[in-house]
N, C-alpha and C positions, 0 to 999 in steps of 0.2 A: 059719748059718755053723757049720762043724764046729770044735769046740774040741779041740785036740790036747794030749797030755801035755806036749809041749814048751812050749806056751802057758801051761799051768797052772804048770809049773815056773818059767818066766820071771817070772810074776806073784808066785809064792811067794818067789823070790829078791829081788824088788824090795820086797816088803812084809813078809815074815816070817810072813805068815798061813798057816794050815793049808791043805793040799792041797784038801780038800773045800770050804773056804770060798772059795779061789781059783777053783775050778771053777764053783761056784755063781755067783760074781760075774761071771765071764766069760760064762756062759750067759745070765745076766740082762741083760748089756749087749751081747749079740751079738758078743763078741770084742773090744770096745773097751777097751784096756788102761787108758786114763785114766779112763774111766767106772767100770771095775771097781775101780780104786784108790779112787775116791770112795765106791763101795758099801762097800768094806771099811772105810774111814774112818768112815762112818756107822754101821756095825756096832759099831765100837769105841766110838762115842759112846753107843750104846744099852746096851752092856755096862757102860760107865762109869756111866751113870745108874742101872742096876739094882743095881750093886754099891756105890754111893756111900755107903751106911750101914754097909758091912762094915768090920771092923777090919783095918787093914793094920799088923800088929805084927812082921812078918818083914821081911827085906830085906838091903840091903848098905850099907856105908859105905866109900867110897873116898877116899883122900887122894893128892894129887899135888903135887909142887913144880915151880916154874918151872925152866927150864934153868939160869938163873943162881943158883938156890938162895936167892933173896931173898924169895920169896913162895910161897904154896901155897894149895890149897883142900881142903876136906873136904866131901863131898857125901853125903847120905843119901837113898836111894830105898827106900821101903817097899813091900811087897807083902803078900798075905794068907798065903802058905804058904812054908815053907822049900824045898819042891819047886821053886817058881819061882825063889827066890833063888839056888839052887844050879845053875840051868840056865846053860849056856854062852852062850846067846843073850841072856839077861837080863844076865849079866855084861858082855857086849860092849856092850849098850845102855847100861848104867851107865857104862862107860868112855867112850862117846861123849858122855855128859852131862858127865863130868868134864873131858874134852878141851875142851868148849865153855866150861866154867867157868874153866879155866886160861887160855884164850885171851881171854875177855871180862872176867874178874875182876869179876863182878857184886857189888853190895853187899848184895843180899838174895835170898831165894828167889824173890820176885816178879820181880825183875830177871832172874834166870836163866830163869824160866818164860817171860818175854817175849822172850828172846834168840832169834835165828834158829837153828834146827836145821839147816836146809838152805835152798835157794832158795825152797821152797814152804811150809815149815811153821815155826812157832815151836816152842820146846821143849815148851810146854804142849800144842800140837796133836799133836806127835809122841808125847808120853806118852799122850794119849787114844787115838791110833791104836794104840799098843803094848798098851793095855788089851784091844783086840779080838784081839790076837795071843795074849796069855797068858791071857785070860779071868779076870783078877783085877783088883781095885782096885790102882792104883799111886799113890803119894803121894810127891812130892819134898818131903820134910819138913824138911830142914835143909841149910844152906850156911854154911860159915865160911871166911873169907878170912884167911890168916895172913901177916903181914909181919914179918920179923926179919932179923938179920944173916946167919943161916944157917937154912934150912928144909929138912928132909929128910922125905920121906914114906915110910911103910912100910905095906903092905897085907898 
């Protein structure tokens, strides 16, 4: 099967993986998008295993309050370099994690890691997949839930 640039671009938009990684995954799976996504996910697991001992001392801390202003969350996602932390895609990924935290109000990091990211993946699985995208260790290292008469978040 001939893999077109449009196919590669479609997979890249779905996964956030690099163009060459998407092309290799599509070639390996003869153009099967679902299988290609699995290939990219497995690549993320391999990268995560290799980088597991690396120090993730950079990253972002996002805070967000509920619409009624009675509660809020503070989430910290660490990465290895400030280059990744300053990337717009990483910031968007971080915001998606905060959105899940504000919706679910988990009581611990483990509870957030086990929450559903989407219909197919848990937050933990999505973070592992994202490791394959950014090529660095990612660590969801802190979660605080705040309840008070008035909660305001500032990032």
